N, CA, C and O atoms as CSV, one atom per row, in Angstrom:
chain,resi,resn,atom,element,x,y,z
A,1,MET,N,N,-4.097,26.221,26.459
A,1,MET,CA,C,-4.154,25.007,25.686
A,1,MET,C,C,-3.704,25.316,24.258
A,1,MET,O,O,-4.154,26.291,23.655
A,2,GLU,N,N,-2.820,24.484,23.726
A,2,GLU,CA,C,-2.267,24.718,22.390
A,2,GLU,C,C,-3.105,23.971,21.350
A,2,GLU,O,O,-3.427,22.796,21.522
A,3,GLU,N,N,-3.450,24.675,20.269
A,3,GLU,CA,C,-4.209,24.044,19.195
A,3,GLU,C,C,-3.239,23.421,18.199
A,3,GLU,O,O,-2.201,23.999,17.879
A,4,LYS,N,N,-3.594,22.230,17.714
A,4,LYS,CA,C,-2.762,21.573,16.707
A,4,LYS,C,C,-3.171,22.049,15.328
A,4,LYS,O,O,-4.348,22.293,15.064
A,5,ASN,N,N,-2.199,22.176,14.462
A,5,ASN,CA,C,-2.457,22.579,13.088
A,5,ASN,C,C,-2.933,21.354,12.307
A,5,ASN,O,O,-2.175,20.397,12.145
A,6,ASN,N,N,-4.163,21.368,11.826
A,6,ASN,CA,C,-4.732,20.242,11.093
A,6,ASN,C,C,-4.575,20.369,9.583
A,6,ASN,O,O,-5.197,19.612,8.838
A,7,SER,N,N,-3.760,21.308,9.117
A,7,SER,CA,C,-3.608,21.517,7.680
A,7,SER,C,C,-2.867,20.360,7.009
A,7,SER,O,O,-2.920,20.244,5.785
A,8,ASN,N,N,-2.183,19.507,7.761
A,8,ASN,CA,C,-1.449,18.388,7.182
A,8,ASN,C,C,-2.263,17.099,7.156
A,8,ASN,O,O,-1.747,16.062,6.739
A,9,GLN,N,N,-3.517,17.139,7.590
A,9,GLN,CA,C,-4.347,15.944,7.602
A,9,GLN,C,C,-4.971,15.712,6.239
A,9,GLN,O,O,-5.285,16.653,5.511
A,10,ILE,N,N,-5.145,14.427,5.906
A,10,ILE,CA,C,-5.781,14.039,4.647
A,10,ILE,C,C,-7.041,13.260,4.984
A,10,ILE,O,O,-7.021,12.370,5.834
A,11,ASN,N,N,-8.120,13.593,4.326
A,11,ASN,CA,C,-9.356,12.849,4.479
A,11,ASN,C,C,-9.317,11.703,3.472
A,11,ASN,O,O,-9.366,11.941,2.265
A,12,ILE,N,N,-9.228,10.461,3.954
A,12,ILE,CA,C,-9.101,9.293,3.083
A,12,ILE,C,C,-10.439,8.584,2.987
A,12,ILE,O,O,-11.053,8.253,4.002
A,13,GLU,N,N,-10.885,8.352,1.759
A,13,GLU,CA,C,-12.147,7.654,1.522
A,13,GLU,C,C,-11.863,6.201,1.157
A,13,GLU,O,O,-10.972,5.918,0.356
A,14,LEU,N,N,-12.626,5.282,1.747
A,14,LEU,CA,C,-12.463,3.850,1.485
A,14,LEU,C,C,-13.808,3.306,1.014
A,14,LEU,O,O,-14.754,3.204,1.795
A,15,SER,N,N,-13.882,2.957,-0.276
A,15,SER,CA,C,-15.140,2.435,-0.818
A,15,SER,C,C,-15.380,1.023,-0.284
A,15,SER,O,O,-14.447,0.356,0.163
A,16,GLU,N,N,-16.631,0.576,-0.333
A,16,GLU,CA,C,-16.961,-0.765,0.146
A,16,GLU,C,C,-16.204,-1.836,-0.640
A,16,GLU,O,O,-15.734,-2.818,-0.067
A,17,GLU,N,N,-16.091,-1.642,-1.939
A,17,GLU,CA,C,-15.408,-2.618,-2.794
A,17,GLU,C,C,-13.939,-2.764,-2.390
A,17,GLU,O,O,-13.431,-3.880,-2.276
A,18,VAL,N,N,-13.272,-1.655,-2.179
A,18,VAL,CA,C,-11.862,-1.696,-1.797
A,18,VAL,C,C,-11.713,-2.195,-0.362
A,18,VAL,O,O,-10.746,-2.887,-0.045
A,19,ALA,N,N,-12.666,-1.847,0.510
A,19,ALA,CA,C,-12.606,-2.259,1.910
A,19,ALA,C,C,-12.670,-3.777,2.062
A,19,ALA,O,O,-12.162,-4.317,3.045
A,20,ASP,N,N,-13.288,-4.477,1.104
A,20,ASP,CA,C,-13.352,-5.934,1.148
A,20,ASP,C,C,-11.970,-6.563,1.024
A,20,ASP,O,O,-11.745,-7.670,1.512
A,21,GLY,N,N,-11.059,-5.875,0.385
A,21,GLY,CA,C,-9.693,-6.377,0.242
A,21,GLY,C,C,-9.570,-7.453,-0.829
A,21,GLY,O,O,-10.563,-7.964,-1.347
A,22,ILE,N,N,-8.333,-7.774,-1.139
A,22,ILE,CA,C,-8.015,-8.818,-2.111
A,22,ILE,C,C,-6.980,-9.713,-1.468
A,22,ILE,O,O,-5.961,-9.231,-0.974
A,23,TYR,N,N,-7.230,-11.016,-1.467
A,23,TYR,CA,C,-6.279,-11.961,-0.890
A,23,TYR,C,C,-5.132,-12.203,-1.866
A,23,TYR,O,O,-5.343,-12.379,-3.066
A,24,SER,N,N,-3.932,-12.207,-1.333
A,24,SER,CA,C,-2.739,-12.481,-2.139
A,24,SER,C,C,-1.780,-13.316,-1.312
A,24,SER,O,O,-1.559,-13.037,-0.134
A,25,ASN,N,N,-1.206,-14.350,-1.934
A,25,ASN,CA,C,-0.195,-15.146,-1.255
A,25,ASN,C,C,1.139,-15.136,-2.007
A,25,ASN,O,O,2.024,-15.951,-1.748
A,26,LEU,N,N,1.258,-14.199,-2.936
A,26,LEU,CA,C,2.507,-14.023,-3.675
A,26,LEU,C,C,2.583,-12.587,-4.170
A,26,LEU,O,O,1.609,-12.061,-4.708
A,27,ALA,N,N,3.720,-11.959,-3.994
A,27,ALA,CA,C,3.950,-10.629,-4.535
A,27,ALA,C,C,5.178,-10.694,-5.431
A,27,ALA,O,O,6.228,-11.192,-5.025
A,28,VAL,N,N,5.043,-10.196,-6.633
A,28,VAL,CA,C,6.151,-10.140,-7.580
A,28,VAL,C,C,6.513,-8.669,-7.754
A,28,VAL,O,O,5.667,-7.844,-8.100
A,29,ILE,N,N,7.776,-8.357,-7.511
A,29,ILE,CA,C,8.226,-6.968,-7.536
A,29,ILE,C,C,9.223,-6.772,-8.672
A,29,ILE,O,O,10.201,-7.510,-8.794
A,30,THR,N,N,8.959,-5.769,-9.495
A,30,THR,CA,C,9.898,-5.373,-10.545
A,30,THR,C,C,10.116,-3.869,-10.424
A,30,THR,O,O,9.353,-3.174,-9.753
A,31,HIS,N,N,11.145,-3.381,-11.068
A,31,HIS,CA,C,11.388,-1.946,-10.999
A,31,HIS,C,C,12.124,-1.449,-12.235
A,31,HIS,O,O,12.809,-2.202,-12.927
A,32,SER,N,N,11.959,-0.167,-12.485
A,32,SER,CA,C,12.721,0.538,-13.507
A,32,SER,C,C,13.491,1.637,-12.778
A,32,SER,O,O,13.536,1.647,-11.548
A,33,ASN,N,N,14.087,2.549,-13.515
A,33,ASN,CA,C,14.820,3.629,-12.852
A,33,ASN,C,C,13.886,4.655,-12.224
A,33,ASN,O,O,14.336,5.505,-11.455
A,34,SER,N,N,12.574,4.591,-12.541
A,34,SER,CA,C,11.672,5.614,-12.022
A,34,SER,C,C,10.490,5.078,-11.226
A,34,SER,O,O,9.753,5.863,-10.628
A,35,GLU,N,N,10.289,3.753,-11.202
A,35,GLU,CA,C,9.140,3.223,-10.469
A,35,GLU,C,C,9.348,1.781,-10.038
A,35,GLU,O,O,10.130,1.038,-10.632
A,36,PHE,N,N,8.628,1.407,-8.990
A,36,PHE,CA,C,8.540,0.027,-8.535
A,36,PHE,C,C,7.135,-0.449,-8.855
A,36,PHE,O,O,6.167,0.293,-8.687
A,37,VAL,N,N,7.025,-1.683,-9.315
A,37,VAL,CA,C,5.727,-2.287,-9.617
A,37,VAL,C,C,5.595,-3.525,-8.737
A,37,VAL,O,O,6.446,-4.413,-8.762
A,38,ILE,N,N,4.510,-3.571,-7.955
A,38,ILE,CA,C,4.243,-4.733,-7.112
A,38,ILE,C,C,2.955,-5.374,-7.611
A,38,ILE,O,O,1.886,-4.766,-7.553
A,39,ASP,N,N,3.063,-6.607,-8.102
A,39,ASP,CA,C,1.907,-7.379,-8.528
A,39,ASP,C,C,1.544,-8.337,-7.409
A,39,ASP,O,O,2.369,-9.139,-6.972
A,40,PHE,N,N,0.288,-8.248,-6.942
A,40,PHE,CA,C,-0.220,-9.135,-5.908
A,40,PHE,C,C,-1.015,-10.244,-6.596
A,40,PHE,O,O,-1.947,-9.983,-7.357
A,41,ILE,N,N,-0.622,-11.491,-6.307
A,41,ILE,CA,C,-1.135,-12.657,-7.024
A,41,ILE,C,C,-1.706,-13.652,-6.035
A,41,ILE,O,O,-1.216,-13.785,-4.914
A,42,LYS,N,N,-2.762,-14.358,-6.468
A,42,LYS,CA,C,-3.298,-15.453,-5.666
A,42,LYS,C,C,-2.971,-16.745,-6.399
A,42,LYS,O,O,-3.468,-16.990,-7.498
A,43,VAL,N,N,-2.127,-17.572,-5.776
A,43,VAL,CA,C,-1.738,-18.864,-6.331
A,43,VAL,C,C,-2.543,-19.935,-5.618
A,43,VAL,O,O,-2.581,-19.975,-4.389
A,44,MET,N,N,-3.186,-20.805,-6.389
A,44,MET,CA,C,-3.968,-21.892,-5.810
A,44,MET,C,C,-3.238,-23.213,-6.028
A,44,MET,O,O,-2.702,-23.454,-7.109
A,45,PRO,N,N,-3.214,-24.069,-5.009
A,45,PRO,CA,C,-2.533,-25.372,-5.142
A,45,PRO,C,C,-3.117,-26.186,-6.295
A,45,PRO,O,O,-4.335,-26.273,-6.453
A,46,GLY,N,N,-2.244,-26.773,-7.085
A,46,GLY,CA,C,-2.664,-27.633,-8.183
A,46,GLY,C,C,-3.173,-26.908,-9.408
A,46,GLY,O,O,-3.557,-27.549,-10.386
A,47,VAL,N,N,-3.187,-25.591,-9.380
A,47,VAL,CA,C,-3.647,-24.817,-10.541
A,47,VAL,C,C,-2.415,-24.190,-11.197
A,47,VAL,O,O,-1.719,-23.389,-10.575
A,48,PRO,N,N,-2.147,-24.556,-12.459
A,48,PRO,CA,C,-0.904,-24.088,-13.094
A,48,PRO,C,C,-0.936,-22.619,-13.517
A,48,PRO,O,O,0.085,-22.082,-13.947
A,49,LYS,N,N,-2.080,-21.971,-13.401
A,49,LYS,CA,C,-2.200,-20.587,-13.830
A,49,LYS,C,C,-2.621,-19.732,-12.643
A,49,LYS,O,O,-3.430,-20.161,-11.819
A,50,ALA,N,N,-2.079,-18.533,-12.556
A,50,ALA,CA,C,-2.444,-17.612,-11.483
A,50,ALA,C,C,-2.668,-16.235,-12.091
A,50,ALA,O,O,-2.047,-15.874,-13.091
A,51,LYS,N,N,-3.566,-15.470,-11.471
A,51,LYS,CA,C,-3.881,-14.137,-11.976
A,51,LYS,C,C,-3.354,-13.071,-11.043
A,51,LYS,O,O,-3.364,-13.229,-9.823
A,52,VAL,N,N,-2.893,-11.982,-11.633
A,52,VAL,CA,C,-2.559,-10.801,-10.844
A,52,VAL,C,C,-3.881,-10.219,-10.372
A,52,VAL,O,O,-4.752,-9.908,-11.185
A,53,LYS,N,N,-4.034,-10.070,-9.052
A,53,LYS,CA,C,-5.273,-9.560,-8.477
A,53,LYS,C,C,-5.226,-8.046,-8.288
A,53,LYS,O,O,-6.262,-7.382,-8.292
A,54,ALA,N,N,-4.020,-7.505,-8.123
A,54,ALA,CA,C,-3.853,-6.059,-7.977
A,54,ALA,C,C,-2.423,-5.696,-8.360
A,54,ALA,O,O,-1.492,-6.475,-8.153
A,55,ARG,N,N,-2.268,-4.509,-8.919
A,55,ARG,CA,C,-0.934,-3.985,-9.273
A,55,ARG,C,C,-0.817,-2.596,-8.670
A,55,ARG,O,O,-1.686,-1.745,-8.859
A,56,ILE,N,N,0.274,-2.378,-7.940
A,56,ILE,CA,C,0.541,-1.084,-7.325
A,56,ILE,C,C,1.833,-0.537,-7.913
A,56,ILE,O,O,2.846,-1.236,-7.961
A,57,LEU,N,N,1.797,0.715,-8.360
A,57,LEU,CA,C,2.987,1.383,-8.881
A,57,LEU,C,C,3.412,2.440,-7.873
A,57,LEU,O,O,2.591,3.225,-7.399
A,58,LEU,N,N,4.703,2.454,-7.549
A,58,LEU,CA,C,5.251,3.375,-6.552
A,58,LEU,C,C,6.504,4.049,-7.076
A,58,LEU,O,O,7.252,3.466,-7.862
A,59,THR,N,N,6.728,5.276,-6.639
A,59,THR,CA,C,8.021,5.904,-6.901
A,59,THR,C,C,9.056,5.209,-6.004
A,59,THR,O,O,8.678,4.596,-5.006
A,60,PRO,N,N,10.326,5.289,-6.330
A,60,PRO,CA,C,11.340,4.685,-5.456
A,60,PRO,C,C,11.258,5.222,-4.021
A,60,PRO,O,O,11.469,4.468,-3.070
A,61,GLN,N,N,10.959,6.501,-3.857
A,61,GLN,CA,C,10.855,7.082,-2.515
A,61,GLN,C,C,9.686,6.466,-1.744
A,61,GLN,O,O,9.828,6.151,-0.563
A,62,HIS,N,N,8.545,6.294,-2.390
A,62,HIS,CA,C,7.392,5.690,-1.728
A,62,HIS,C,C,7.629,4.211,-1.453
A,62,HIS,O,O,7.154,3.690,-0.444
A,63,ALA,N,N,8.359,3.523,-2.339
A,63,ALA,CA,C,8.678,2.115,-2.104
A,63,ALA,C,C,9.529,1.982,-0.840
A,63,ALA,O,O,9.323,1.065,-0.045
A,64,LYS,N,N,10.476,2.890,-0.660
A,64,LYS,CA,C,11.322,2.839,0.538
A,64,LYS,C,C,10.509,3.167,1.787
A,64,LYS,O,O,10.728,2.562,2.836
A,65,ARG,N,N,9.577,4.112,1.696
A,65,ARG,CA,C,8.702,4.425,2.825
A,65,ARG,C,C,7.832,3.227,3.181
A,65,ARG,O,O,7.603,2.949,4.358
A,66,LEU,N,N,7.344,2.511,2.156
A,66,LEU,CA,C,6.549,1.312,2.392
A,66,LEU,C,C,7.381,0.253,3.097
A,66,LEU,O,O,6.900,-0.383,4.035
A,67,LEU,N,N,8.606,0.056,2.668
A,67,LEU,CA,C,9.507,-0.895,3.310
A,67,LEU,C,C,9.697,-0.560,4.791
A,67,LEU,O,O,9.629,-1.444,5.645
A,68,THR,N,N,9.931,0.702,5.089
A,68,THR,CA,C,10.112,1.147,6.474
A,68,THR,C,C,8.844,0.932,7.289
A,68,THR,O,O,8.902,0.402,8.398
A,69,ALA,N,N,7.704,1.338,6.748
A,69,ALA,CA,C,6.427,1.202,7.462
A,69,ALA,C,C,6.085,-0.268,7.699
A,69,ALA,O,O,5.604,-0.624,8.775
A,70,LEU,N,N,6.327,-1.119,6.708
A,70,LEU,CA,C,6.050,-2.542,6.860
A,70,LEU,C,C,6.962,-3.155,7.916
A,70,LEU,O,O,6.515,-3.961,8.732
A,71,GLY,N,N,8.235,-2.780,7.903
A,71,GLY,CA,C,9.170,-3.267,8.916
A,71,GLY,C,C,8.761,-2.865,10.319
A,71,GLY,O,O,8.812,-3.681,11.240
A,72,GLU,N,N,8.355,-1.611,10.493
A,72,GLU,CA,C,7.911,-1.133,11.808
A,72,GLU,C,C,6.671,-1.885,12.278
A,72,GLU,O,O,6.562,-2.237,13.453
A,73,ASN,N,N,5.740,-2.129,11.362
A,73,ASN,CA,C,4.515,-2.829,11.726
A,73,ASN,C,C,4.762,-4.302,12.027
A,73,ASN,O,O,4.099,-4.871,12.894
A,74,ILE,N,N,5.695,-4.923,11.331
A,74,ILE,CA,C,6.042,-6.313,11.644
A,74,ILE,C,C,6.666,-6.389,13.030
A,74,ILE,O,O,6.359,-7.305,13.794
A,75,GLN,N,N,7.540,-5.438,13.369
A,75,GLN,CA,C,8.128,-5.408,14.716
A,75,GLN,C,C,7.055,-5.273,15.782
A,75,GLN,O,O,7.102,-5.974,16.792
A,76,LYS,N,N,6.089,-4.385,15.580
A,76,LYS,CA,C,4.992,-4.199,16.539
A,76,LYS,C,C,4.161,-5.477,16.661
A,76,LYS,O,O,3.804,-5.880,17.769
A,77,PHE,N,N,3.853,-6.111,15.540
A,77,PHE,CA,C,3.078,-7.347,15.538
A,77,PHE,C,C,3.801,-8.434,16.324
A,77,PHE,O,O,3.208,-9.103,17.170
A,78,GLU,N,N,5.103,-8.602,16.031
A,78,GLU,CA,C,5.878,-9.653,16.698
A,78,GLU,C,C,6.059,-9.371,18.182
A,78,GLU,O,O,6.168,-10.310,18.970
A,79,ALA,N,N,6.093,-8.121,18.580
A,79,ALA,CA,C,6.204,-7.780,20.000
A,79,ALA,C,C,4.962,-8.250,20.756
A,79,ALA,O,O,5.046,-8.601,21.933
A,80,ILE,N,N,3.826,-8.256,20.092
A,80,ILE,CA,C,2.570,-8.674,20.718
A,80,ILE,C,C,2.318,-10.169,20.537
A,80,ILE,O,O,1.923,-10.849,21.483
A,81,HIS,N,N,2.545,-10.683,19.329
A,81,HIS,CA,C,2.128,-12.045,18.977
A,81,HIS,C,C,3.273,-13.043,18.862
A,81,HIS,O,O,3.023,-14.228,18.645
A,82,GLY,N,N,4.494,-12.611,18.999
A,82,GLY,CA,C,5.637,-13.504,18.832
A,82,GLY,C,C,6.155,-13.474,17.409
A,82,GLY,O,O,5.530,-12.925,16.501
A,83,GLN,N,N,7.315,-14.081,17.246
A,83,GLN,CA,C,7.991,-14.046,15.951
A,83,GLN,C,C,7.175,-14.760,14.880
A,83,GLN,O,O,6.612,-15.828,15.120
A,84,ILE,N,N,7.121,-14.162,13.708
A,84,ILE,CA,C,6.453,-14.763,12.554
A,84,ILE,C,C,7.403,-15.813,11.989
A,84,ILE,O,O,8.548,-15.515,11.649
A,85,LYS,N,N,6.913,-17.040,11.894
A,85,LYS,CA,C,7.740,-18.124,11.358
A,85,LYS,C,C,7.549,-18.199,9.854
A,85,LYS,O,O,6.428,-18.158,9.346
A,86,GLN,N,N,8.663,-18.310,9.159
A,86,GLN,CA,C,8.607,-18.422,7.704
A,86,GLN,C,C,8.538,-19.891,7.321
A,86,GLN,O,O,9.287,-20.713,7.849
A,87,ALA,N,N,7.637,-20.221,6.400
A,87,ALA,CA,C,7.541,-21.582,5.893
A,87,ALA,C,C,8.764,-21.864,5.036
A,87,ALA,O,O,9.225,-21.013,4.275
A,88,GLU,N,N,9.276,-23.079,5.177
A,88,GLU,CA,C,10.460,-23.459,4.392
A,88,GLU,C,C,10.076,-24.484,3.348
A,88,GLU,O,O,9.163,-25.286,3.546
A,89,GLY,N,N,10.780,-24.445,2.245
A,89,GLY,CA,C,10.604,-25.470,1.223
A,89,GLY,C,C,9.354,-25.349,0.386
A,89,GLY,O,O,8.959,-26.320,-0.259
A,90,ILE,N,N,8.718,-24.197,0.371
A,90,ILE,CA,C,7.538,-24.023,-0.473
A,90,ILE,C,C,8.005,-23.672,-1.879
A,90,ILE,O,O,8.716,-22.690,-2.087
A,91,ALA,N,N,7.595,-24.488,-2.829
A,91,ALA,CA,C,7.997,-24.256,-4.219
A,91,ALA,C,C,6.855,-23.567,-4.953
A,91,ALA,O,O,5.837,-24.184,-5.265
A,92,ILE,N,N,7.038,-22.295,-5.222
A,92,ILE,CA,C,6.057,-21.529,-5.983
A,92,ILE,C,C,6.741,-21.107,-7.278
A,92,ILE,O,O,7.799,-20.479,-7.244
A,93,PRO,N,N,6.141,-21.448,-8.422
A,93,PRO,CA,C,6.763,-21.019,-9.675
A,93,PRO,C,C,6.810,-19.498,-9.734
A,93,PRO,O,O,5.798,-18.833,-9.514
A,94,MET,N,N,7.965,-18.958,-10.026
A,94,MET,CA,C,8.139,-17.515,-9.991
A,94,MET,C,C,7.985,-16.854,-11.359
A,94,MET,O,O,8.082,-15.630,-11.456
A,95,ASN,N,N,7.753,-17.614,-12.397
A,95,ASN,CA,C,7.603,-16.989,-13.711
A,95,ASN,C,C,6.230,-17.333,-14.270
A,95,ASN,O,O,5.980,-18.477,-14.649
A,96,PHE,N,N,5.355,-16.363,-14.322
A,96,PHE,CA,C,4.015,-16.546,-14.844
A,96,PHE,C,C,3.914,-15.968,-16.244
A,96,PHE,O,O,2.864,-15.449,-16.623
A,97,GLY,N,N,4.965,-16.048,-17.003
A,97,GLY,CA,C,4.943,-15.527,-18.352
A,97,GLY,C,C,5.402,-14.088,-18.444
A,97,GLY,O,O,5.486,-13.529,-19.538
A,98,GLY,N,N,5.704,-13.475,-17.293
A,98,GLY,CA,C,6.159,-12.096,-17.277
A,98,GLY,C,C,7.668,-12.035,-17.089
A,98,GLY,O,O,8.348,-13.059,-17.153
A,99,PRO,N,N,8.186,-10.849,-16.861
A,99,PRO,CA,C,9.623,-10.700,-16.674
A,99,PRO,C,C,10.059,-11.323,-15.353
A,99,PRO,O,O,9.276,-11.409,-14.407
A,100,ALA,N,N,11.299,-11.749,-15.299
A,100,ALA,CA,C,11.850,-12.313,-14.070
A,100,ALA,C,C,11.836,-11.236,-12.998
A,100,ALA,O,O,12.130,-10.074,-13.277
A,101,ALA,N,N,11.493,-11.620,-11.768
A,101,ALA,CA,C,11.357,-10.635,-10.696
A,101,ALA,C,C,11.721,-11.259,-9.368
A,101,ALA,O,O,11.994,-12.456,-9.277
A,102,GLN,N,N,11.722,-10.429,-8.337
A,102,GLN,CA,C,11.990,-10.897,-6.991
A,102,GLN,C,C,10.709,-10.767,-6.194
A,102,GLN,O,O,9.923,-9.843,-6.404
A,103,ALA,N,N,10.504,-11.706,-5.270
A,103,ALA,CA,C,9.316,-11.631,-4.412
A,103,ALA,C,C,9.736,-11.507,-2.980
A,103,ALA,O,O,8.887,-11.430,-2.092
């Protein structure tokens, strides 16, 4: 029987506060030459102001890994649950006083 090398495993701790999660229905992505910044925002109908609920900073390499991992997981989800339908015609203001970005 061959033993697997466990030296590449990471023990990840998840606190109760973080495990509760944060709801977001808008992500604003900006980048510089050295990092990607993803702001997760909760927009409420009829409320002209929205708050950034979480900000994640990634290196370009990690941003690309996230893109790949998210794509793979969406494919797996759709294989089980069917194609995810995108809502059309939703008007969400894209400028909350910060720099112009893509979502």
